[in-house]
KEVOVO-224505 format. One line per 3 residues: number of its first residue (from 1); their letters; for each residue x, y, z of N, C-alpha, C. Coordinates in nm, 3 decimals. Each point is the difference from the previous one (the first is absolute). Layout:
! residues N
NUM) a) X Y Z X Y Z X Y Z | ...
! end
This chain:
! residues 208
1) xxx) 3.342 20.052 13.756 -0.042 -0.117 -0.010 -0.155 -0.037 -0.061 | -0.094 0.055 -0.105 -0.120 -0.093 0.072 -0.064 -0.126 -0.017 | -0.102 -0.060 -0.058 -0.049 -0.135 -0.004 0.151 -0.106 0.028
4) xxx) -0.036 -0.117 0.048 0.126 -0.115 0.003 -0.041 -0.111 0.048 | 0.015 -0.122 -0.017 0.020 -0.109 0.058 0.093 -0.094 0.016 | 0.034 -0.031 0.093 0.106 -0.066 0.064 -0.048 -0.188 -0.074
7) xxx) 0.010 -0.007 -0.108 0.005 -0.225 -0.036 0.090 -0.092 0.017 | -0.107 -0.084 0.089 0.061 -0.089 0.041 -0.098 -0.135 -0.056 | 0.049 -0.163 0.056 -0.044 -0.108 -0.054 -0.029 -0.087 0.066
10) xxx) -0.056 -0.096 -0.004 -0.051 -0.083 0.102 0.158 -0.078 -0.026 | 0.016 -0.024 -0.073 0.165 -0.099 -0.006 0.114 0.087 -0.134 | 0.097 -0.111 -0.031 0.082 0.053 -0.131 -0.115 -0.075 -0.121
13) xxx) 0.003 0.098 -0.165 -0.073 -0.097 -0.073 -0.124 0.008 -0.010 | -0.106 0.127 0.105 -0.138 0.011 -0.001 -0.020 0.065 -0.173 | 0.044 0.071 0.007 -0.009 0.147 -0.134 -0.004 0.127 0.068
16) xxx) 0.130 0.005 0.090 -0.021 0.205 0.093 0.055 0.062 -0.199 | 0.059 -0.046 0.003 0.069 0.133 -0.183 -0.078 -0.067 -0.069 | -0.106 -0.063 -0.028 -0.128 -0.004 -0.108 -0.061 0.100 0.054
19) xxx) -0.022 -0.034 0.126 -0.148 0.053 0.015 0.058 0.208 0.019 | 0.141 -0.014 0.078 0.069 0.192 0.020 -0.042 0.050 -0.199 | 0.093 -0.130 -0.045 0.021 0.111 -0.099 -0.165 0.018 -0.119
22) xxx) -0.058 -0.057 0.045 -0.169 0.021 -0.032 -0.109 0.132 0.084 | 0.090 0.001 0.132 -0.045 0.101 0.068 0.051 0.092 -0.132 | 0.132 0.072 0.043 0.105 0.069 -0.104 -0.112 0.116 -0.148
25) xxx) 0.012 -0.160 -0.038 -0.029 0.019 -0.156 -0.180 0.052 0.000 | -0.111 -0.055 0.094 -0.068 0.069 0.007 -0.047 0.145 -0.002 | 0.086 0.077 0.143 -0.037 0.059 0.056 0.154 0.061 -0.137
28) xxx) 0.046 -0.028 -0.076 0.048 0.104 -0.080 -0.069 -0.012 -0.123 | -0.091 -0.036 0.002 -0.110 -0.034 -0.085 -0.173 0.133 0.043 | 0.044 -0.005 0.115 -0.093 0.132 0.096 0.029 0.122 -0.016
31) xxx) 0.185 0.027 -0.077 0.002 0.070 -0.014 0.100 0.090 0.135 | 0.036 -0.124 0.072 0.077 0.008 0.112 0.135 -0.035 -0.017 | 0.123 0.118 0.048 0.139 -0.022 0.037 0.062 -0.097 0.099
34) xxx) 0.032 -0.119 -0.092 0.001 -0.141 0.169 0.182 0.006 0.010 | 0.054 -0.036 0.092 0.080 -0.048 0.011 -0.017 -0.142 0.108 | 0.134 -0.057 -0.087 -0.057 -0.194 0.051 0.083 -0.057 0.035
37) xxx) 0.054 -0.023 0.153 0.110 -0.027 0.028 0.027 -0.139 0.107 | 0.090 -0.081 -0.072 0.022 -0.097 0.069 0.176 0.016 0.074 | 0.026 0.039 0.077 0.154 0.074 0.057 0.052 -0.168 0.044
40) xxx) -0.029 -0.108 0.015 0.136 -0.157 0.016 -0.131 -0.056 -0.074 | 0.103 -0.093 -0.116 -0.025 -0.137 -0.081 0.125 -0.070 0.066 | -0.076 -0.099 0.033 0.111 -0.111 -0.026 -0.043 -0.138 -0.116
43) xxx) 0.082 -0.107 -0.069 0.036 -0.079 -0.152 0.010 0.096 -0.113 | 0.048 0.133 0.076 0.086 0.062 -0.180 0.079 -0.055 -0.048 | 0.031 -0.021 -0.126 0.080 -0.082 -0.077 0.040 0.138 -0.094
46) xxx) -0.071 0.110 -0.073 0.059 0.132 -0.081 0.076 0.112 0.082 | -0.009 0.116 -0.048 0.026 0.141 0.091 -0.101 0.058 0.064 | -0.118 -0.083 -0.044 -0.181 0.056 0.059 -0.056 -0.094 0.014
49) xxx) -0.068 -0.003 0.107 -0.068 -0.086 0.024 -0.147 -0.004 -0.042 | -0.027 -0.162 -0.072 -0.109 -0.021 -0.097 -0.177 0.065 0.063 | 0.021 -0.017 0.164 -0.149 0.069 0.019 0.062 0.196 0.022
52) xxx) 0.138 0.011 0.001 0.010 0.186 0.019 -0.033 0.018 -0.147 | 0.074 -0.048 -0.077 -0.047 0.053 -0.125 -0.133 -0.052 -0.093 | -0.080 -0.081 0.087 -0.128 0.060 -0.063 -0.110 0.068 0.065
55) xxx) 0.046 0.045 0.193 -0.067 0.067 0.006 0.062 0.149 -0.088 | 0.104 0.046 0.011 0.082 0.115 -0.096 -0.075 0.032 -0.127 | -0.058 -0.113 -0.091 0.022 0.016 -0.077 -0.204 0.072 -0.022
58) xxx) -0.083 -0.109 0.077 -0.141 0.008 0.065 0.015 0.141 0.061 | 0.035 0.110 0.062 0.042 0.110 0.059 -0.010 0.069 -0.084 | 0.110 -0.011 -0.147 0.032 0.079 -0.141 0.145 0.037 -0.020
61) xxx) 0.038 -0.151 0.028 0.128 0.083 -0.037 0.126 0.092 0.056 | -0.096 0.067 0.116 0.097 0.173 -0.012 0.095 -0.027 0.184 | -0.015 -0.114 0.077 0.048 -0.001 0.071 0.163 -0.103 -0.079
64) xxx) 0.115 0.083 0.058 0.174 -0.036 0.022 0.042 0.020 0.109 | 0.141 -0.054 0.016 0.022 -0.048 0.097 -0.034 -0.071 0.129 | 0.021 0.007 0.159 -0.053 -0.024 0.055 -0.177 0.043 0.042
67) xxx) -0.095 0.021 -0.151 -0.075 0.070 0.009 -0.068 -0.208 -0.050 | 0.062 -0.019 -0.068 0.034 -0.151 -0.107 -0.028 -0.138 0.138 | 0.090 0.035 0.105 -0.031 -0.121 0.103 0.214 0.101 0.040
70) xxx) -0.033 -0.027 0.094 0.110 -0.046 0.129 0.109 -0.140 -0.013 | -0.113 -0.101 0.116 0.045 -0.037 0.024 0.065 -0.182 -0.193 | 0.056 -0.046 -0.022 -0.011 -0.113 -0.083 0.100 -0.148 0.066
73) xxx) -0.034 -0.088 0.055 0.084 -0.096 0.022 -0.079 -0.149 -0.109 | 0.128 -0.115 0.005 -0.061 -0.057 -0.104 -0.011 -0.104 0.048 | -0.012 -0.029 0.183 -0.022 -0.145 0.022 -0.127 0.037 0.029
76) xxx) -0.050 -0.126 -0.091 -0.190 0.052 0.039 -0.037 -0.104 0.127 | 0.001 0.093 0.173 -0.035 -0.033 0.078 -0.059 0.170 0.065 | 0.007 -0.020 0.132 -0.069 0.095 0.083 0.171 0.131 0.036
79) xxx) -0.093 0.141 -0.068 0.114 0.055 0.045 0.069 0.018 0.086 | 0.026 -0.004 0.157 0.055 -0.076 0.092 0.145 -0.119 -0.047 | -0.068 -0.160 -0.123 0.041 -0.055 -0.015 0.114 0.107 -0.107
82) xxx) -0.079 0.039 -0.076 0.077 0.037 -0.170 0.124 0.049 0.045 | -0.035 0.118 0.042 0.082 0.198 0.041 0.133 -0.078 -0.019 | 0.096 0.075 -0.087 0.137 -0.031 0.008 0.023 0.195 0.092
85) xxx) -0.079 0.064 0.036 0.036 0.117 0.038 -0.165 0.088 0.138 | 0.051 0.045 0.018 -0.128 0.108 0.148 -0.061 0.005 -0.077 | -0.117 -0.024 -0.023 -0.071 0.102 -0.024 -0.135 0.101 0.087
88) xxx) 0.057 0.125 -0.072 -0.004 0.107 0.076 -0.167 0.031 -0.012 | -0.024 -0.043 0.125 -0.137 0.134 -0.067 -0.058 0.134 -0.001 | 0.080 0.083 0.037 0.100 0.110 0.020 -0.062 0.088 -0.173
91) xxx) 0.072 -0.141 -0.083 0.002 0.018 -0.191 -0.153 -0.038 -0.048 | -0.006 -0.043 0.052 -0.121 -0.110 -0.044 -0.123 0.147 0.043 | -0.011 0.070 0.106 -0.078 0.109 0.047 0.066 0.120 -0.134
94) xxx) 0.060 0.012 0.033 0.079 0.154 -0.094 -0.018 -0.036 -0.103 | -0.013 -0.102 -0.111 -0.037 -0.044 -0.103 -0.150 0.014 -0.056 | -0.059 -0.044 0.114 -0.119 0.008 0.033 -0.101 0.168 0.015
97) xxx) 0.085 0.008 0.036 -0.084 0.146 0.012 0.099 0.130 -0.106 | 0.088 -0.050 -0.053 0.075 0.108 -0.114 -0.145 -0.099 -0.161 | -0.035 -0.126 0.009 -0.068 -0.036 -0.068 -0.136 0.026 -0.078
100) xxx) -0.027 0.077 0.166 -0.195 0.009 0.016 -0.033 0.113 -0.003 | 0.158 0.092 -0.037 -0.020 0.148 0.049 -0.120 0.029 -0.173 | -0.119 0.057 -0.004 -0.056 -0.001 -0.120 -0.071 -0.011 -0.065
103) xxx) 0.038 -0.156 0.028 -0.165 -0.117 -0.033 -0.038 0.009 0.092 | -0.144 -0.050 -0.098 -0.123 -0.073 0.083 -0.039 -0.084 0.066 | 0.102 -0.124 -0.011 -0.022 -0.162 0.033 0.105 -0.032 -0.038
106) xxx) 0.080 -0.092 0.172 0.091 -0.043 0.067 -0.025 -0.158 0.002 | 0.009 -0.110 -0.062 0.020 -0.064 0.005 0.140 -0.096 0.112 | -0.011 -0.050 0.059 0.145 -0.096 -0.004 -0.039 -0.125 0.050
109) xxx) 0.098 -0.114 -0.045 -0.016 -0.087 0.029 0.114 -0.107 0.129 | -0.091 -0.053 0.015 0.102 -0.032 0.112 0.071 -0.150 -0.029 | 0.140 -0.087 -0.020 -0.014 -0.144 -0.041 -0.060 -0.060 0.085
112) xxx) -0.037 -0.140 -0.042 -0.062 -0.125 0.045 -0.096 0.109 0.109 | -0.033 -0.116 0.129 -0.143 0.039 0.039 0.044 0.076 0.140 | -0.127 0.075 0.117 0.028 0.076 0.079 0.116 -0.064 0.100
115) xxx) 0.052 -0.129 -0.056 0.107 -0.005 0.157 0.138 -0.027 -0.054 | -0.003 0.000 -0.092 0.105 -0.036 -0.085 0.120 0.112 0.095 | 0.135 -0.050 0.032 0.119 0.079 0.082 0.099 0.047 -0.117
118) xxx) -0.025 0.120 0.031 0.138 0.110 -0.081 0.107 -0.036 0.083 | 0.006 -0.015 0.131 0.130 0.007 0.061 -0.025 -0.067 0.157 | 0.039 -0.028 0.107 -0.021 -0.111 0.108 -0.063 0.123 0.081
121) xxx) -0.077 0.071 -0.014 -0.050 0.158 0.103 -0.138 -0.005 -0.110 | 0.059 0.030 -0.125 -0.149 0.028 -0.044 -0.076 -0.085 -0.137 | -0.102 0.054 -0.027 -0.119 -0.071 -0.133 -0.015 0.087 -0.073
124) xxx) -0.117 -0.066 -0.065 -0.069 0.105 -0.117 -0.078 0.075 0.050 | -0.033 -0.065 0.147 -0.142 0.105 0.058 0.145 0.105 0.106 | 0.114 0.000 -0.050 0.018 0.087 0.076 0.056 0.091 -0.116
127) xxx) -0.021 -0.005 -0.083 0.034 0.093 -0.141 -0.126 0.041 -0.067 | -0.120 -0.027 0.070 -0.146 0.069 -0.053 -0.024 0.037 0.081 | 0.058 -0.012 0.140 -0.056 0.139 0.176 0.089 0.094 -0.060
130) xxx) 0.126 0.027 -0.067 0.068 0.096 -0.023 -0.058 0.061 -0.133 | -0.016 -0.082 -0.091 -0.088 0.106 -0.107 -0.166 0.072 -0.008 | 0.001 -0.044 0.092 -0.146 0.101 0.067 -0.117 -0.003 -0.077
133) xxx) -0.030 -0.158 -0.136 -0.176 -0.006 -0.032 -0.066 -0.140 0.057 | -0.077 0.063 -0.031 -0.114 -0.108 0.022 0.018 -0.149 -0.112 | 0.002 -0.109 0.040 0.087 -0.148 -0.017 -0.100 -0.051 -0.082
136) xxx) 0.007 -0.016 -0.131 -0.093 -0.099 -0.133 0.082 -0.165 0.002 | -0.096 -0.057 0.096 0.057 -0.145 -0.031 -0.001 -0.088 -0.174 | 0.060 -0.044 -0.003 -0.019 -0.096 -0.122 0.034 -0.173 0.006
139) xxx) -0.169 -0.017 -0.043 -0.018 -0.125 0.037 -0.001 -0.133 -0.168 | 0.018 -0.085 0.022 0.009 -0.087 -0.084 -0.211 -0.038 -0.040 | -0.049 -0.066 -0.137 -0.120 0.014 0.049 -0.076 -0.049 0.012
142) xxx) 0.104 -0.161 -0.007 -0.061 -0.152 0.032 0.030 -0.076 0.164 | 0.035 -0.117 -0.003 -0.030 -0.085 0.072 0.077 0.069 0.089 | -0.048 0.000 0.172 0.048 0.028 0.087 0.061 0.128 0.028
145) xxx) -0.119 0.164 -0.088 0.054 0.103 -0.028 -0.105 0.029 0.193 | -0.123 -0.046 0.003 -0.024 0.111 0.118 0.097 -0.040 0.127 | 0.039 -0.124 0.040 0.105 0.025 0.094 0.142 0.068 0.018
148) xxx) 0.040 -0.053 -0.082 0.160 0.152 -0.075 -0.085 0.129 0.042 | -0.113 0.067 -0.083 -0.024 0.078 -0.023 -0.048 0.055 0.134 | -0.054 -0.085 0.065 -0.032 0.077 0.173 0.067 -0.017 0.094
151) xxx) 0.077 -0.042 -0.021 0.147 -0.060 0.075 0.085 0.167 -0.024 | 0.001 0.034 -0.047 0.114 0.109 -0.096 -0.080 0.140 0.085 | -0.083 0.022 -0.072 -0.115 0.096 0.055 0.004 -0.003 0.128
154) xxx) -0.042 -0.087 0.114 0.075 -0.007 0.103 0.071 0.031 0.082 | 0.110 -0.001 -0.048 0.145 -0.019 -0.013 0.004 0.153 0.037 | -0.034 0.125 -0.090 0.021 0.082 -0.070 -0.102 0.095 0.067
157) xxx) -0.135 -0.041 0.019 -0.011 0.071 0.134 -0.004 0.014 0.175 | 0.052 -0.136 -0.012 0.102 -0.038 0.149 0.141 0.076 0.017 | 0.051 0.080 -0.135 0.095 0.075 -0.016 -0.042 0.133 0.013
160) xxx) -0.126 0.058 0.040 -0.065 0.077 0.030 0.042 0.086 -0.131 | -0.029 -0.043 -0.089 -0.034 0.078 -0.182 -0.065 -0.044 -0.096 | -0.056 0.082 -0.085 -0.118 -0.010 -0.096 -0.011 -0.051 -0.067
163) xxx) -0.075 -0.089 -0.043 -0.004 -0.100 -0.096 -0.109 0.030 -0.122 | 0.001 0.143 -0.129 -0.064 0.060 -0.053 -0.065 -0.126 -0.048 | 0.017 -0.117 -0.017 -0.080 -0.121 -0.095 0.039 -0.112 -0.090
166) xxx) -0.022 -0.120 0.005 0.079 -0.105 -0.081 -0.101 -0.036 -0.112 | 0.118 -0.045 -0.103 0.003 0.047 -0.154 0.070 -0.132 0.036 | -0.131 -0.113 -0.102 0.058 -0.113 -0.033 0.088 0.033 -0.117
169) xxx) 0.034 -0.127 -0.075 0.080 0.034 -0.142 -0.036 -0.174 -0.026 | -0.040 0.035 -0.120 -0.140 -0.081 -0.040 0.081 -0.079 -0.136 | 0.038 -0.123 -0.005 0.061 -0.069 -0.122 -0.125 -0.015 -0.121
172) xxx) 0.053 0.004 -0.113 -0.149 -0.084 -0.068 -0.018 -0.117 0.015 | 0.123 -0.054 0.057 -0.021 -0.184 0.057 -0.134 -0.033 0.136 | 0.002 0.169 0.070 -0.072 -0.083 0.091 -0.151 0.091 -0.038
175) xxx) -0.083 -0.094 0.048 -0.141 -0.046 -0.049 -0.080 0.166 0.131 | -0.050 -0.012 -0.066 -0.122 0.137 -0.032 -0.026 -0.012 0.134 | -0.111 -0.131 0.037 -0.029 -0.006 0.109 0.033 -0.065 0.041
178) xxx) 0.125 -0.024 0.056 0.039 0.021 0.148 0.123 0.107 0.036 | 0.010 0.090 -0.043 0.005 0.075 -0.041 -0.092 0.118 0.093 | -0.058 0.002 -0.072 -0.155 0.049 0.032 -0.045 -0.049 0.152
181) xxx) 0.024 -0.125 0.052 -0.065 -0.035 0.153 0.143 -0.029 0.067 | 0.105 0.044 -0.036 0.077 0.067 0.114 0.031 0.171 0.035 | -0.074 0.047 -0.116 -0.043 0.158 0.031 -0.128 0.003 0.078
184) xxx) -0.049 -0.066 -0.009 -0.123 -0.018 0.109 0.004 -0.019 0.161 | 0.117 -0.129 -0.028 -0.004 -0.038 0.149 0.095 0.096 0.079 | 0.135 0.116 -0.077 0.062 0.062 0.055 -0.084 0.124 0.036
187) xxx) -0.131 0.001 -0.044 -0.053 0.122 0.024 -0.028 0.021 0.116 | -0.121 -0.187 -0.014 0.001 -0.037 0.169 0.085 0.086 0.131 | 0.114 -0.004 -0.127 0.110 -0.007 0.231 0.115 0.121 -0.023
190) xxx) -0.090 0.048 -0.136 0.104 0.173 0.064 -0.030 0.056 -0.103 | -0.050 0.134 0.017 -0.116 0.074 -0.097 0.065 0.107 -0.013 | 0.149 0.014 -0.017 0.076 0.064 -0.085 -0.076 -0.006 -0.223
193) xxx) 0.157 0.119 -0.009 -0.119 -0.030 -0.104 0.099 -0.109 -0.179 | -0.049 -0.100 0.008 0.044 -0.140 -0.117 -0.032 -0.006 -0.103 | 0.081 0.039 -0.114 0.019 -0.063 -0.146 0.075 -0.094 -0.059
196) xxx) -0.091 -0.087 -0.094 0.113 -0.079 -0.100 0.049 0.073 -0.132 | 0.121 0.009 -0.010 0.036 0.022 -0.079 0.052 -0.074 -0.105 | -0.006 0.023 -0.158 0.003 -0.093 -0.091 0.019 0.040 -0.117
199) xxx) -0.067 0.106 -0.047 0.022 0.067 -0.166 -0.075 0.127 0.053 | -0.121 0.023 0.026 -0.079 0.092 0.001 0.081 0.115 0.133 | 0.092 0.075 -0.094 0.052 0.058 0.161 -0.159 0.149 0.058
202) xxx) -0.095 -0.020 -0.015 -0.105 0.083 -0.023 -0.015 0.006 0.211 | 0.017 -0.194 -0.015 -0.011 -0.059 0.176 0.115 0.088 0.113 | 0.107 0.044 -0.073 0.079 0.079 0.109 -0.023 0.131 0.006
205) xxx) -0.112 0.085 -0.104 -0.023 0.205 0.036 -0.015 -0.036 0.102 | -0.029 -0.101 0.112 -0.050 0.007 0.182 0.139 0.040 0.021 | 0.056 0.019 -0.040 0.217 -0.022 0.049 0.030 0.158 -0.018
208) x) -0.048 0.038 -0.068 0.053 0.124 -0.140 -0.037 0.143 0.075
! end
């Protein structure tokens, strides 16, 4: 297993899959083989989750079976609520090991944010710890991101895990001035890598 990241978010719907898929596509464009994996997805209406399919496509379409995602639940809720079966961390880790063999970059996307519960005793931070990768935090680029980003980073670091960087998922409707101001304010308060991603994949190069 070579380079890898666990991708978490400051909440649900902040752009984790958008950023994770962009990282996968950029790495492939730079000649790397990628395994992009979302082991748990809720709110799934078909045979494969929309997020999982997006990641499989971004990684080149080679992933099948468990490599294309293991747990899919129809209820759009936290896995601890949505799951109709016990989620096995050992199965996730075995699949992660298989998918990561022979690739240059592994991307594991969590469901929701850092404290989203998987069971009564475990949450996404537990899964990230077992995966063993540094963490990329994805946040919105708009109002509120300073507070949400810093609180998430603080929680990850307090848990003893490494934050590889913060990526703001920038929408076309986001004011460039506000995005720039948010990045400036975040850099005053945290000295790790920060990028805003919209359409230019080159901004993701420091993470690849």
